[in-house]
C-alpha positions in Angstrom: 29.1 -30.3 -14.1 32.4 -30.3 -15.8 35.2 -32.5 -14.7 37.2 -29.5 -13.6 34.4 -28.4 -11.2 34.1 -31.9 -9.7 37.9 -31.9 -9.1 37.7 -28.5 -7.5 34.9 -29.7 -5.2 36.8 -32.8 -4.2 39.9 -30.7 -3.5 38.0 -28.3 -1.3 36.3 -31.2 0.5 39.7 -32.9 1.1 41.3 -29.7 2.3 38.5 -29.0 4.8 38.4 -32.6 6.0 42.2 -32.5 6.6 41.9 -29.2 8.4 39.2 -30.5 10.6 41.2 -33.6 11.4 44.3 -31.5 12.4 42.2 -29.3 14.6 40.5 -32.4 16.1 44.0 -33.7 17.0 45.0 -30.4 18.6 41.6 -30.3 20.4 42.3 -33.7 22.0 45.6 -32.5 23.4 44.4 -29.4 25.2 42.8 -29.5 28.7 39.1 -30.3 28.4 38.0 -27.5 30.8 39.8 -24.7 29.2 38.3 -22.1 26.9 40.7 -23.1 24.1 39.1 -26.6 24.0 35.6 -25.1 23.6 36.8 -22.8 20.8 38.6 -25.7 19.0 35.5 -27.9 19.4 33.4 -25.2 17.7 35.9 -24.8 14.9 36.0 -28.5 14.3 32.2 -28.8 14.1 32.0 -25.8 11.7 34.7 -27.0 9.4 33.4 -30.6 9.4 30.0 -29.3 8.5 31.5 -27.4 5.6 33.3 -30.5 4.5 30.1 -32.5 4.7 28.3 -29.9 2.6 30.9 -30.3 -0.1 30.6 -34.1 0.1 26.8 -33.8 -0.5 27.4 -31.5 -3.4 29.9 -34.0 -4.9 27.4 -36.8 -4.4 24.6 -34.8 -6.1 26.8 -33.8 -9.0 27.9 -37.4 -9.6 24.3 -38.6 -9.6 23.5 -36.3 -12.5 
């Protein structure tokens, strides 16, 4: 992979990781029994999974 592609992957990973962290912070401040907490929890898991996928791609690309 080119250097540009690796930088793009790192940027997307960092962006998703930051978004997940922001949502996680918001999730911690809402009442745990509310529907908003459940929705935020799902969003955090989905976004973190996407960020982890980018991290795996970056790792695989750097191993080449």
